[in-house]
MARKOLZA-332339 format. One line per field, with one value per residue (C-alpha): residue number from 1; x, y, z. Coordinates in nm, 2 decimals, padded with zeros to 4 digits. Example, Ala and Ser with C-alpha at 12.3 -4.5 7.8 and 13.67 -1.06 7.14 Angstrom:
BEGIN
num	(1 | 2)
x	(01.23 | 01.37)
y	(-00.45 | -00.11)
z	(00.78 | 00.71)
//
This chain:
BEGIN
num	(1 | 2 | 3 | 4 | 5 | 6 | 7 | 8 | 9 | 10 | 11 | 12 | 13 | 14 | 15 | 16 | 17 | 18 | 19 | 20 | 21 | 22 | 23 | 24 | 25 | 26 | 27 | 28 | 29 | 30 | 31 | 32 | 33 | 34 | 35 | 36 | 37 | 38 | 39 | 40 | 41 | 42 | 43 | 44 | 45 | 46 | 47 | 48 | 49 | 50 | 51 | 52 | 53 | 54 | 55 | 56 | 57 | 58 | 59 | 60 | 61 | 62 | 63 | 64 | 65 | 66 | 67 | 68 | 69 | 70 | 71 | 72 | 73 | 74 | 75 | 76 | 77 | 78 | 79 | 80 | 81 | 82 | 83 | 84 | 85 | 86 | 87 | 88 | 89 | 90 | 91 | 92 | 93 | 94 | 95 | 96 | 97 | 98 | 99 | 100 | 101 | 102 | 103 | 104 | 105 | 106 | 107 | 108 | 109 | 110 | 111 | 112 | 113 | 114 | 115 | 116 | 117 | 118 | 119 | 120 | 121 | 122 | 123 | 124 | 125 | 126 | 127 | 128 | 129 | 130 | 131 | 132 | 133 | 134 | 135 | 136 | 137 | 138 | 139 | 140 | 141 | 142 | 143 | 144 | 145 | 146 | 147 | 148 | 149 | 150 | 151 | 152 | 153 | 154 | 155 | 156 | 157 | 158 | 159 | 160 | 161 | 162 | 163 | 164 | 165 | 166 | 167 | 168 | 169 | 170 | 171 | 172 | 173 | 174 | 175 | 176 | 177 | 178 | 179 | 180 | 181 | 182 | 183 | 184 | 185 | 186 | 187 | 188 | 189 | 190 | 191 | 192 | 193 | 194 | 195 | 196 | 197 | 198 | 199 | 200 | 201 | 202 | 203 | 204 | 205 | 206 | 207 | 208 | 209 | 210 | 211 | 212 | 213 | 214 | 215 | 216 | 217 | 218 | 219 | 220 | 221 | 222 | 223 | 224 | 225 | 226 | 227 | 228 | 229 | 230 | 231 | 232 | 233 | 234 | 235 | 236 | 237 | 238 | 239 | 240 | 241 | 242 | 243 | 244 | 245 | 246 | 247 | 248 | 249 | 250 | 251 | 252 | 253 | 254 | 255 | 256 | 257 | 258 | 259 | 260 | 261 | 262 | 263 | 264 | 265 | 266 | 267 | 268 | 269 | 270 | 271 | 272 | 273 | 274 | 275 | 276 | 277 | 278 | 279 | 280 | 281 | 282 | 283 | 284 | 285 | 286 | 287 | 288 | 289 | 290 | 291 | 292 | 293 | 294 | 295 | 296 | 297 | 298 | 299 | 300 | 301 | 302 | 303 | 304 | 305 | 306 | 307 | 308 | 309 | 310 | 311 | 312 | 313 | 314 | 315 | 316 | 317 | 318 | 319 | 320 | 321 | 322 | 323 | 324 | 325 | 326 | 327 | 328 | 329 | 330 | 331 | 332 | 333 | 334 | 335 | 336 | 337 | 338 | 339 | 340 | 341 | 342 | 343 | 344 | 345 | 346 | 347 | 348 | 349 | 350 | 351 | 352 | 353 | 354 | 355 | 356 | 357 | 358 | 359 | 360 | 361 | 362 | 363 | 364 | 365 | 366 | 367 | 368 | 369 | 370 | 371 | 372 | 373 | 374 | 375 | 376 | 377 | 378 | 379 | 380 | 381 | 382 | 383 | 384 | 385 | 386 | 387 | 388 | 389 | 390 | 391 | 392 | 393 | 394 | 395 | 396 | 397 | 398 | 399 | 400 | 401 | 402 | 403 | 404 | 405 | 406 | 407 | 408 | 409 | 410 | 411 | 412 | 413 | 414 | 415 | 416 | 417 | 418 | 419 | 420 | 421 | 422 | 423 | 424 | 425 | 426 | 427 | 428 | 429 | 430 | 431 | 432 | 433 | 434 | 435 | 436 | 437 | 438 | 439 | 440 | 441 | 442 | 443 | 444 | 445 | 446 | 447 | 448 | 449 | 450 | 451 | 452 | 453 | 454 | 455 | 456 | 457 | 458 | 459 | 460 | 461 | 462 | 463 | 464 | 465 | 466 | 467 | 468 | 469 | 470 | 471 | 472 | 473 | 474 | 475 | 476 | 477 | 478 | 479 | 480 | 481 | 482 | 483 | 484 | 485 | 486 | 487 | 488 | 489 | 490 | 491 | 492 | 493 | 494 | 495 | 496 | 497 | 498 | 499 | 500 | 501 | 502 | 503 | 504 | 505 | 506 | 507 | 508 | 509 | 510 | 511 | 512 | 513 | 514 | 515 | 516 | 517 | 518 | 519 | 520 | 521 | 522 | 523 | 524 | 525 | 526 | 527 | 528 | 529 | 530 | 531 | 532 | 533 | 534 | 535 | 536 | 537 | 538 | 539 | 540 | 541 | 542 | 543 | 544 | 545 | 546 | 547 | 548 | 549 | 550 | 551 | 552 | 553 | 554 | 555 | 556 | 557 | 558 | 559 | 560 | 561 | 562 | 563 | 564 | 565 | 566 | 567 | 568 | 569 | 570 | 571 | 572 | 573 | 574 | 575 | 576 | 577)
x	(10.54 | 10.24 | 10.24 | 10.17 | 10.51 | 10.72 | 10.56 | 10.66 | 11.00 | 11.10 | 10.91 | 11.09 | 11.42 | 11.37 | 11.26 | 11.59 | 11.81 | 11.62 | 11.73 | 12.07 | 12.05 | 12.09 | 11.81 | 11.48 | 11.30 | 11.32 | 10.92 | 10.89 | 11.08 | 10.94 | 10.57 | 10.68 | 10.82 | 10.53 | 10.32 | 10.54 | 10.60 | 10.25 | 10.22 | 10.56 | 10.35 | 10.04 | 10.27 | 10.31 | 10.70 | 10.74 | 11.02 | 11.20 | 11.15 | 11.20 | 11.54 | 11.65 | 11.50 | 11.70 | 12.03 | 11.98 | 11.91 | 12.23 | 12.40 | 12.21 | 12.35 | 12.73 | 12.66 | 12.54 | 12.86 | 13.04 | 12.90 | 13.17 | 13.24 | 13.28 | 13.12 | 13.30 | 13.13 | 13.31 | 13.09 | 12.82 | 12.71 | 12.81 | 12.57 | 12.37 | 12.16 | 12.32 | 12.10 | 12.37 | 12.73 | 13.05 | 13.41 | 13.67 | 14.01 | 14.15 | 14.02 | 13.74 | 13.37 | 13.08 | 12.77 | 12.47 | 12.10 | 11.85 | 11.84 | 11.45 | 11.48 | 11.50 | 11.75 | 12.08 | 12.30 | 12.59 | 12.63 | 12.78 | 13.08 | 13.00 | 12.87 | 12.81 | 12.40 | 12.17 | 11.89 | 11.53 | 11.21 | 11.07 | 11.21 | 10.93 | 11.12 | 11.43 | 11.43 | 11.78 | 11.95 | 12.30 | 12.28 | 12.53 | 12.31 | 12.64 | 12.99 | 13.30 | 13.42 | 13.81 | 13.87 | 14.18 | 14.09 | 13.72 | 13.66 | 13.38 | 13.35 | 13.04 | 12.99 | 12.74 | 12.45 | 12.26 | 11.95 | 11.73 | 11.90 | 11.62 | 11.64 | 11.90 | 12.20 | 12.53 | 12.86 | 13.26 | 13.39 | 13.71 | 13.90 | 13.73 | 13.51 | 13.14 | 12.85 | 12.56 | 12.19 | 11.86 | 11.66 | 11.32 | 11.19 | 11.46 | 11.71 | 11.49 | 11.71 | 12.04 | 12.36 | 12.64 | 13.01 | 13.24 | 13.61 | 13.77 | 14.10 | 14.30 | 14.12 | 14.25 | 14.18 | 13.88 | 13.68 | 13.31 | 12.99 | 12.96 | 12.63 | 12.69 | 12.54 | 12.55 | 12.42 | 12.12 | 11.94 | 11.67 | 11.44 | 11.38 | 11.53 | 11.40 | 11.46 | 11.69 | 12.05 | 12.36 | 12.60 | 12.94 | 12.98 | 13.28 | 13.35 | 13.35 | 13.01 | 12.73 | 12.38 | 12.11 | 11.83 | 11.45 | 11.31 | 10.97 | 10.77 | 11.11 | 11.06 | 11.37 | 11.72 | 12.00 | 12.36 | 12.64 | 12.80 | 12.48 | 12.45 | 12.28 | 11.99 | 11.87 | 11.66 | 11.53 | 11.24 | 11.26 | 10.90 | 11.04 | 11.02 | 10.63 | 10.54 | 10.74 | 10.53 | 10.25 | 09.96 | 10.26 | 10.54 | 10.79 | 11.00 | 11.20 | 11.58 | 11.65 | 11.88 | 12.16 | 12.47 | 12.74 | 12.78 | 13.15 | 12.97 | 12.92 | 12.55 | 12.34 | 12.14 | 11.85 | 11.61 | 11.27 | 11.00 | 11.04 | 11.12 | 11.49 | 11.61 | 11.94 | 11.97 | 12.24 | 12.31 | 12.49 | 12.20 | 11.93 | 11.77 | 11.65 | 11.85 | 11.69 | 11.40 | 11.47 | 11.23 | 11.06 | 11.20 | 10.96 | 10.82 | 10.69 | 10.83 | 11.19 | 11.26 | 11.15 | 10.94 | 10.96 | 11.30 | 11.54 | 11.90 | 12.12 | 12.47 | 12.68 | 12.90 | 13.28 | 13.41 | 13.71 | 13.86 | 13.78 | 13.55 | 13.29 | 13.03 | 12.85 | 12.63 | 12.35 | 12.21 | 11.84 | 11.77 | 11.47 | 11.21 | 10.86 | 10.54 | 10.31 | 10.06 | 10.21 | 10.35 | 10.00 | 09.80 | 10.09 | 10.15 | 10.44 | 10.41 | 10.37 | 10.66 | 10.93 | 11.05 | 11.36 | 11.43 | 11.72 | 11.75 | 12.04 | 12.06 | 12.38 | 12.27 | 12.57 | 12.40 | 12.16 | 11.87 | 11.88 | 11.69 | 11.65 | 11.80 | 11.60 | 11.73 | 11.63 | 11.82 | 11.81 | 11.59 | 11.32 | 11.47 | 11.34 | 11.60 | 11.91 | 12.24 | 12.44 | 12.81 | 13.09 | 13.35 | 13.71 | 13.73 | 13.45 | 13.17 | 12.91 | 12.76 | 12.38 | 12.37 | 12.08 | 11.70 | 11.39 | 11.15 | 10.85 | 10.68 | 10.84 | 11.04 | 10.90 | 10.85 | 10.78 | 10.66 | 10.88 | 10.94 | 11.15 | 11.49 | 11.71 | 12.02 | 12.19 | 12.42 | 12.43 | 12.77 | 12.67 | 12.89 | 12.89 | 13.10 | 12.92 | 12.64 | 12.23 | 12.16 | 12.52 | 12.56 | 12.43 | 12.60 | 12.46 | 12.70 | 12.75 | 12.43 | 12.45 | 12.25 | 12.15 | 11.85 | 11.95 | 11.58 | 11.47 | 11.77 | 12.08 | 12.39 | 12.66 | 13.02 | 13.33 | 13.64 | 13.99 | 14.06 | 13.82 | 13.57 | 13.23 | 13.09 | 12.73 | 12.54 | 12.23 | 11.86 | 11.61 | 11.25 | 11.10 | 11.03 | 11.23 | 11.50 | 11.32 | 11.51 | 11.24 | 11.05 | 11.10 | 11.34 | 11.48 | 11.70 | 12.04 | 12.34 | 12.59 | 12.88 | 12.96 | 13.22 | 13.17 | 13.49 | 13.39 | 13.56 | 13.87 | 13.98 | 13.98 | 14.28 | 14.32 | 14.40 | 14.63 | 14.93 | 14.75 | 14.70 | 14.92 | 15.03 | 15.10 | 15.46 | 15.46 | 15.22 | 15.13 | 14.95 | 14.82 | 14.74 | 14.64 | 14.41 | 14.58 | 14.88 | 15.13 | 15.25 | 15.37 | 15.26 | 15.52 | 15.34 | 15.50 | 15.26 | 15.37 | 15.38 | 15.51 | 15.24 | 15.06 | 14.84 | 14.75 | 14.76 | 14.48 | 14.47 | 14.14 | 14.03 | 13.71 | 13.57 | 13.38 | 13.00 | 12.74 | 12.51 | 12.17 | 11.82 | 11.94 | 12.19 | 12.52 | 12.50 | 12.81 | 12.97 | 13.20 | 13.46 | 13.71 | 13.97 | 14.28 | 14.46 | 14.79 | 15.08 | 15.19 | 15.40 | 15.78 | 15.98 | 16.22 | 16.55 | 16.41 | 16.18 | 15.87 | 15.66 | 15.61 | 15.30 | 15.21 | 14.93 | 14.76 | 14.51 | 14.17 | 14.16 | 13.86 | 13.65 | 13.35 | 13.51 | 13.59 | 13.54 | 13.80 | 13.85 | 13.99 | 13.99 | 14.12 | 14.33 | 14.35 | 14.58 | 14.38 | 14.55 | 14.36 | 14.04 | 14.22 | 14.25 | 14.52 | 14.45 | 14.39 | 14.58 | 14.42 | 14.53 | 14.41 | 14.26 | 14.34 | 14.30)
y	(14.91 | 15.09 | 15.23 | 15.56 | 15.53 | 15.42 | 15.72 | 15.96 | 15.82 | 15.81 | 16.17 | 16.30 | 16.20 | 16.31 | 16.64 | 16.70 | 16.56 | 16.81 | 17.10 | 16.97 | 17.04 | 17.42 | 17.44 | 17.66 | 17.34 | 17.14 | 17.19 | 17.10 | 16.78 | 16.70 | 16.72 | 16.49 | 16.22 | 16.21 | 16.12 | 15.85 | 15.71 | 15.67 | 15.49 | 15.28 | 15.22 | 15.08 | 14.80 | 14.68 | 14.69 | 14.80 | 14.63 | 14.70 | 15.11 | 15.01 | 14.90 | 15.17 | 15.45 | 15.32 | 15.30 | 15.64 | 15.80 | 15.67 | 15.82 | 16.11 | 16.15 | 16.10 | 16.38 | 16.65 | 16.60 | 16.65 | 17.04 | 17.31 | 17.51 | 17.38 | 17.49 | 17.58 | 17.62 | 17.95 | 18.02 | 17.86 | 18.12 | 18.48 | 18.63 | 18.81 | 18.73 | 18.96 | 19.20 | 19.39 | 19.31 | 19.48 | 19.37 | 19.62 | 19.69 | 19.54 | 19.18 | 19.21 | 19.20 | 19.41 | 19.24 | 19.43 | 19.36 | 19.60 | 19.71 | 19.65 | 19.27 | 19.17 | 18.93 | 18.85 | 18.58 | 18.82 | 19.01 | 19.36 | 19.45 | 19.47 | 19.84 | 19.89 | 19.89 | 20.07 | 20.25 | 20.29 | 20.37 | 20.34 | 19.98 | 19.76 | 19.46 | 19.56 | 19.91 | 19.83 | 19.63 | 19.45 | 19.25 | 19.37 | 19.41 | 19.47 | 19.24 | 19.26 | 18.93 | 18.85 | 18.63 | 18.53 | 18.41 | 18.35 | 18.56 | 18.80 | 19.08 | 19.29 | 19.65 | 19.90 | 20.06 | 20.32 | 20.36 | 20.12 | 20.02 | 19.81 | 19.82 | 20.06 | 20.14 | 20.21 | 20.29 | 20.29 | 20.68 | 20.75 | 20.70 | 20.37 | 20.47 | 20.28 | 20.58 | 20.36 | 20.59 | 20.55 | 20.27 | 20.29 | 20.43 | 20.64 | 20.52 | 20.69 | 21.03 | 20.90 | 20.91 | 20.64 | 20.59 | 20.27 | 20.38 | 20.01 | 19.90 | 19.64 | 19.33 | 19.37 | 19.75 | 19.89 | 20.06 | 20.10 | 20.28 | 20.63 | 20.78 | 21.18 | 21.42 | 21.74 | 21.64 | 21.44 | 21.31 | 21.58 | 21.26 | 20.97 | 20.65 | 20.35 | 20.06 | 20.34 | 20.25 | 20.45 | 20.49 | 20.69 | 20.93 | 21.06 | 21.35 | 21.14 | 21.26 | 20.96 | 20.99 | 20.82 | 20.76 | 20.66 | 20.49 | 20.37 | 20.75 | 20.93 | 20.99 | 21.20 | 21.20 | 21.35 | 21.38 | 21.30 | 21.56 | 21.72 | 21.96 | 22.29 | 22.17 | 21.90 | 21.67 | 21.69 | 21.55 | 21.24 | 21.21 | 20.86 | 20.69 | 20.77 | 20.66 | 20.32 | 20.29 | 20.03 | 19.91 | 19.68 | 19.95 | 19.79 | 20.09 | 20.04 | 19.98 | 20.11 | 19.95 | 20.22 | 20.20 | 20.43 | 20.50 | 20.54 | 20.82 | 20.97 | 20.93 | 20.72 | 20.39 | 20.36 | 20.10 | 20.05 | 19.81 | 19.74 | 20.05 | 20.24 | 20.60 | 20.74 | 21.05 | 21.32 | 21.38 | 21.71 | 21.88 | 21.64 | 21.57 | 21.24 | 21.25 | 20.91 | 20.67 | 20.34 | 20.03 | 19.86 | 19.53 | 19.24 | 18.99 | 19.21 | 19.36 | 19.35 | 19.55 | 19.52 | 19.40 | 19.18 | 19.20 | 18.97 | 19.12 | 19.33 | 19.39 | 19.59 | 19.37 | 19.46 | 19.77 | 19.73 | 19.84 | 20.18 | 20.19 | 20.33 | 20.04 | 19.97 | 19.65 | 19.57 | 19.25 | 19.21 | 18.88 | 18.72 | 18.86 | 18.76 | 18.79 | 19.06 | 19.01 | 18.77 | 19.05 | 19.15 | 18.83 | 18.73 | 18.39 | 18.16 | 17.95 | 18.17 | 18.09 | 18.34 | 18.47 | 18.28 | 18.58 | 18.79 | 19.13 | 19.24 | 19.62 | 19.80 | 20.10 | 20.31 | 20.24 | 20.44 | 20.32 | 20.05 | 19.73 | 19.46 | 19.09 | 18.83 | 18.50 | 18.25 | 18.11 | 17.71 | 17.81 | 18.08 | 18.29 | 18.57 | 18.73 | 18.60 | 18.77 | 18.89 | 18.90 | 19.03 | 18.76 | 18.86 | 18.72 | 18.95 | 18.62 | 18.66 | 18.41 | 18.41 | 18.29 | 18.27 | 18.32 | 18.08 | 18.00 | 18.10 | 18.37 | 18.70 | 18.95 | 18.99 | 18.80 | 18.44 | 18.49 | 18.31 | 17.90 | 17.64 | 17.77 | 17.77 | 17.59 | 17.59 | 17.88 | 17.97 | 18.13 | 18.37 | 18.39 | 18.72 | 18.62 | 18.30 | 18.34 | 18.33 | 18.02 | 17.90 | 18.16 | 18.00 | 17.72 | 17.57 | 17.48 | 17.26 | 17.32 | 17.45 | 17.30 | 17.64 | 17.78 | 18.18 | 18.37 | 18.71 | 18.92 | 18.72 | 18.85 | 18.74 | 18.93 | 18.87 | 18.86 | 18.89 | 18.53 | 18.50 | 18.31 | 18.45 | 18.52 | 18.40 | 18.50 | 18.60 | 18.48 | 18.59 | 18.54 | 18.60 | 18.95 | 18.85 | 18.59 | 18.21 | 17.90 | 17.61 | 17.71 | 17.55 | 17.82 | 17.94 | 18.24 | 18.17 | 18.28 | 18.04 | 18.22 | 17.98 | 18.11 | 17.92 | 17.87 | 17.91 | 17.64 | 17.85 | 17.79 | 17.41 | 17.21 | 17.08 | 17.48 | 17.56 | 17.55 | 17.82 | 18.06 | 18.40 | 18.55 | 18.92 | 19.00 | 19.37 | 19.65 | 19.99 | 20.05 | 20.40 | 20.49 | 20.75 | 20.81 | 20.73 | 20.63 | 20.36 | 20.11 | 19.82 | 19.48 | 19.18 | 18.83 | 18.46 | 18.18 | 17.78 | 17.71 | 17.90 | 18.18 | 18.14 | 18.43 | 18.79 | 18.82 | 19.03 | 19.28 | 19.37 | 19.59 | 19.50 | 19.73 | 19.65 | 19.67 | 19.74 | 19.41 | 19.42 | 19.29 | 19.13 | 19.43 | 19.51 | 19.90 | 20.02 | 19.69 | 19.75 | 19.51 | 19.75 | 19.57 | 19.76 | 19.79 | 19.58 | 19.48 | 19.14 | 18.98 | 18.97 | 18.76 | 18.95 | 18.79 | 18.71 | 18.46 | 18.69 | 18.82 | 19.20 | 19.34 | 19.66 | 19.84 | 20.18 | 20.29 | 20.38 | 20.72 | 20.92 | 20.88 | 20.79 | 20.48 | 20.41 | 20.61 | 20.69 | 20.44 | 20.10 | 19.86 | 19.44 | 19.43 | 19.06 | 18.94 | 18.68 | 18.37 | 18.19 | 18.26 | 18.16 | 18.51 | 18.55 | 18.67 | 19.04 | 19.29 | 19.65 | 19.95 | 20.27 | 20.50 | 20.86 | 21.17)
z	(01.87 | 01.75 | 01.42 | 01.54 | 01.74 | 01.48 | 01.22 | 01.49 | 01.54 | 01.18 | 01.14 | 01.45 | 01.28 | 00.94 | 01.06 | 01.26 | 00.95 | 00.74 | 00.97 | 00.95 | 00.53 | 00.61 | 00.39 | 00.34 | 00.18 | 00.52 | 00.55 | 00.21 | 00.28 | 00.61 | 00.46 | 00.16 | 00.36 | 00.60 | 00.32 | 00.19 | 00.56 | 00.59 | 00.26 | 00.36 | 00.70 | 00.54 | 00.35 | 00.70 | 00.71 | 01.05 | 01.16 | 00.92 | 00.98 | 01.35 | 01.30 | 01.02 | 01.23 | 01.55 | 01.33 | 01.19 | 01.48 | 01.64 | 01.35 | 01.33 | 01.72 | 01.62 | 01.31 | 01.55 | 01.81 | 01.49 | 01.38 | 01.40 | 01.70 | 02.07 | 02.42 | 02.76 | 03.08 | 03.23 | 03.55 | 03.70 | 03.91 | 03.80 | 04.08 | 03.84 | 03.50 | 03.23 | 03.05 | 02.92 | 02.87 | 02.73 | 02.72 | 02.85 | 02.70 | 03.04 | 02.91 | 03.20 | 03.12 | 03.28 | 03.32 | 03.44 | 03.54 | 03.66 | 04.02 | 04.10 | 04.07 | 04.44 | 04.58 | 04.33 | 04.41 | 04.49 | 04.78 | 04.77 | 04.94 | 05.33 | 05.39 | 05.04 | 05.06 | 04.83 | 05.00 | 04.81 | 04.98 | 04.66 | 04.56 | 04.59 | 04.71 | 04.87 | 05.08 | 05.20 | 04.90 | 04.99 | 04.66 | 04.34 | 04.03 | 03.82 | 03.85 | 03.65 | 03.57 | 03.48 | 03.17 | 03.28 | 03.64 | 03.60 | 03.91 | 03.96 | 04.14 | 04.23 | 04.13 | 04.25 | 04.06 | 04.21 | 04.00 | 03.80 | 03.46 | 03.33 | 02.95 | 02.91 | 02.63 | 02.65 | 02.45 | 02.49 | 02.49 | 02.32 | 02.62 | 02.71 | 02.98 | 02.94 | 02.92 | 03.03 | 02.99 | 03.12 | 03.23 | 03.43 | 03.73 | 03.92 | 03.65 | 03.34 | 03.30 | 03.44 | 03.31 | 03.43 | 03.38 | 03.43 | 03.37 | 03.34 | 03.53 | 03.59 | 03.70 | 04.04 | 04.07 | 04.24 | 03.95 | 04.02 | 03.84 | 03.90 | 03.85 | 03.67 | 03.93 | 03.71 | 03.42 | 03.28 | 03.00 | 02.86 | 02.78 | 02.96 | 02.79 | 02.84 | 02.54 | 02.38 | 02.12 | 02.16 | 01.91 | 01.90 | 01.65 | 01.44 | 01.69 | 01.98 | 02.10 | 02.14 | 01.98 | 02.18 | 01.99 | 02.06 | 02.34 | 02.49 | 02.45 | 02.32 | 01.99 | 01.97 | 01.97 | 02.20 | 02.22 | 02.50 | 02.57 | 02.54 | 02.29 | 02.32 | 02.11 | 02.38 | 02.26 | 01.90 | 01.74 | 01.55 | 01.38 | 01.20 | 01.52 | 01.56 | 01.18 | 01.26 | 01.58 | 01.53 | 01.82 | 02.00 | 01.98 | 01.75 | 01.71 | 02.02 | 02.03 | 01.71 | 01.52 | 01.47 | 01.26 | 01.17 | 00.79 | 00.65 | 00.48 | 00.84 | 00.80 | 01.04 | 00.89 | 01.17 | 01.14 | 01.35 | 01.24 | 00.92 | 00.83 | 00.76 | 00.70 | 00.63 | 00.93 | 00.90 | 01.27 | 01.23 | 01.08 | 01.22 | 00.90 | 00.71 | 00.39 | 00.25 | 00.33 | 00.22 | 00.10 | 00.38 | 00.46 | 00.41 | 00.67 | 00.97 | 01.23 | 01.37 | 01.63 | 02.02 | 02.10 | 01.79 | 01.76 | 01.54 | 01.50 | 01.27 | 01.21 | 00.96 | 00.75 | 00.77 | 00.61 | 00.37 | 00.04 | -00.03 | 00.30 | 00.05 | 00.10 | 00.40 | 00.41 | 00.67 | 00.74 | 00.96 | 01.05 | 01.22 | 01.45 | 01.56 | 01.39 | 01.43 | 01.70 | 01.93 | 02.18 | 02.18 | 02.22 | 02.45 | 02.25 | 02.32 | 02.00 | 01.71 | 01.49 | 01.48 | 01.11 | 00.96 | 00.68 | 00.64 | 00.47 | 00.31 | 00.17 | 00.04 | 00.28 | 00.06 | -00.30 | -00.49 | -00.56 | -00.27 | -00.23 | 00.01 | -00.09 | 00.11 | 00.22 | 00.48 | 00.79 | 00.91 | 01.17 | 01.27 | 01.56 | 01.77 | 02.04 | 01.84 | 01.88 | 01.55 | 01.66 | 01.41 | 01.42 | 01.32 | 01.00 | 00.90 | 00.95 | 01.16 | 01.46 | 01.53 | 01.80 | 02.15 | 02.13 | 02.05 | 01.78 | 01.89 | 02.08 | 02.11 | 02.35 | 02.69 | 03.01 | 02.98 | 02.64 | 02.38 | 02.36 | 02.15 | 02.28 | 01.95 | 02.05 | 01.73 | 01.65 | 01.27 | 01.13 | 00.85 | 00.58 | 00.38 | 00.11 | -00.03 | -00.28 | -00.19 | -00.04 | 00.11 | 00.33 | 00.64 | 00.82 | 01.14 | 01.44 | 01.72 | 01.92 | 02.33 | 02.62 | 02.77 | 02.66 | 02.63 | 02.59 | 02.71 | 02.82 | 02.76 | 02.54 | 02.34 | 02.30 | 02.11 | 02.29 | 02.24 | 02.19 | 01.93 | 02.13 | 02.20 | 02.56 | 02.62 | 02.94 | 03.07 | 03.02 | 03.25 | 03.09 | 03.43 | 03.62 | 03.95 | 03.95 | 03.93 | 03.94 | 03.95 | 03.61 | 03.26 | 03.14 | 03.46 | 03.54 | 03.41 | 03.64 | 03.41 | 03.18 | 02.86 | 02.59 | 02.20 | 02.00 | 01.64 | 01.40 | 01.36 | 01.72 | 01.62 | 01.72 | 01.36 | 01.29 | 01.56 | 01.33 | 01.14 | 01.42 | 01.39 | 01.71 | 01.74 | 01.85 | 01.83 | 01.74 | 01.82 | 02.14 | 01.98 | 01.57 | 01.40 | 01.13 | 00.79 | 00.96 | 00.80 | 01.08 | 01.08 | 01.27 | 01.38 | 01.37 | 01.43 | 01.26 | 01.30 | 00.96 | 00.68 | 00.55 | 00.24 | 00.12 | 00.27 | 00.62 | 00.76 | 01.05 | 01.12 | 01.40 | 01.62 | 01.88 | 02.18 | 02.14 | 02.44 | 02.40 | 02.51 | 02.38 | 02.05 | 01.94 | 01.97 | 02.00 | 01.82 | 01.66 | 01.41 | 01.22 | 00.98 | 00.77 | 00.74 | 00.38 | 00.41 | 00.21 | 00.18 | 00.48 | 00.44 | 00.67 | 00.90 | 01.03 | 01.37 | 01.18 | 01.27 | 00.97 | 00.92 | 00.78 | 00.66 | 00.78 | 00.72 | 01.01 | 00.89 | 00.67 | 00.93 | 01.21 | 01.00 | 00.88 | 01.27 | 01.56 | 01.78 | 02.08 | 02.16 | 01.89 | 01.91 | 01.67 | 01.52 | 01.26 | 01.07 | 00.90 | 00.64 | 00.83 | 01.18 | 01.40 | 01.64 | 02.01 | 01.97 | 02.11 | 02.21 | 02.01 | 02.07 | 01.77 | 01.81 | 01.60)
//
C-alpha cells in the first residue's frame, strides 16, 4: 500500500465528512487536514492510518444512510424526459418535453400523428412528447403537442386550466391550454387558433396576477411583458431586461414573484426591481445580489417564503448559480456558486442577507414544502446550463429552514442515486412527497452517456413522512371545496395522538416547474384558532381565508393541515372571489 493511496483514502473520507457537517468551512477543514495528514504519513504510521480510514469509512457509509428523507422509484420509463412539470387538481401530473427531439419512448394513440415538414428528424411524428402521470396507479397516458414547447412557460388559470405559452420554432408565439380531467378521462392539449403571443417567447416566465390574468415576462430577444388574456396595449417594453443582459444573456427565465402588496418582484442576472403591472412601471430598484449571475444560463433558483401573519411581509431567497463565463467558455468543471441571498422585498430600505449552502449548486430546484420549509434538490456542482455543460451531479438534497438563524438554516438530506441535471424538475405532491423527473443534458435522447437522458420518475419523502412521525400525521376529515376571500370556515381533522399546540392550515398552489424555477409557486399560512375536540373524536380548526387576491391569486390550492411539522395529505380547495 503506497503512501499516496493511503493519503487519498484518508483525504477523500475527510472531504466527505466535512461536507456532512453542513458547514461552509469544509474547504478550510480539508486543507488543514491535508497538511496534518502529510505530516502524519511522514511519521511512517501508515498501517495505523489504513486501519483507521477503513473503519471510519464503514461508519461514514452507515451515517450517510441515516440522513433524513427517503427515495422511491415510481416509474422506470415515463416515455419522455420531462422538461416542464405541473401537478393538477385531479392528482395527475402533466409532463412535457419538446417536439423536435426525435423519437421519444412513448407512442401516441394510433392514428394521432403530428405532421411537420420542417421537423429536421421526423416529418411524420407518431411519438408522444407530453404525457399524463396518474399518481394513484403510476400509469402513463400519452398526450399530443402540435408545436414546439422547447423552453416554454406556463401557469394555472383560476379555473384550473394549465396555460402554456411560447417555445421555439413553430411554437414561438403559440398559446396552448390543458384542461385537466379525471385520470380515466381523455383530456388533451389544445392549441389556440384565435389568439397568439404578440412577441415570441423562448425562456420566458409566467405569473398569475390578482385579477386572474397572467403576465408573461421576457424571453430570448423579447425585452417586453405581455398578458393573457391579451391587453389592448399588447406587449409593453421592459427595459430592465436589457439592463440585466450580459454577453452570455443571464436575463432569461427571470424570477417573478407576486408580492402581497400586488406588485411584482422581478429578478434577472443579479438585479431586481419592484414592478407595477397595472401601470407597467418600475416602482423600486433593489440592490444587486453579490455572487455573479443567477438566471439562465447560469441559473440557481428562487423562492418566496411562506406568507403569514398579517401578510404584509414577503421574503425572497435566491440560491446557487454558475460563475460568469462558464457558459461562454463551455466549461463543465467550473465550480458552481454555493451562496444564497435573502431579502425582505417589502421592507424599506431592503438589503440582501448572505449565507452559504453546504454545496455549490447549478440547476437546483427550490420546492416549498407544506411546513414552510424549502427543499433544494437536483442540479450539479460544476458547469452551467445547456446541453452537456455540467458535471459532478449534486445528489444531496438540502432542507432550508427559514426560521433558524444564519448558519443553521441548511440541513443535508439523504442523497439520491439518479443524476438530475439540465431539464429536470421537482414538484410538491398532495401527499407531501416531492416528485422528481427529467434530466436530458443532450440535444436528442441519448442513453449511452455518462449522464444519460433520464426517463425515470422518483419521489423524495422529507423527514416529516418518516414512520416514527406517523402518529402525528393529521387527516382532513372535512373541509369546504370552495372558499372565498376573507371567509371564516372550519376544518375538521383527526390525529392518532392528542394534539399539542396549534394545527396550521396552509394553502400551497401548483406551480409550473421548468429550468430550476417553479413559476407561480406560493404557500400561504392561514390565520387559525386553536383546535377544539368535538363529540366525534375529531378536532375543529377555525380558519380565515386569505384576505385578498394579492396574497393568494384565485385558483386551486392544496390545503394541508400541519401538526408539529407533519403535514396531512392535502385536499384541493378552490379559492374564488
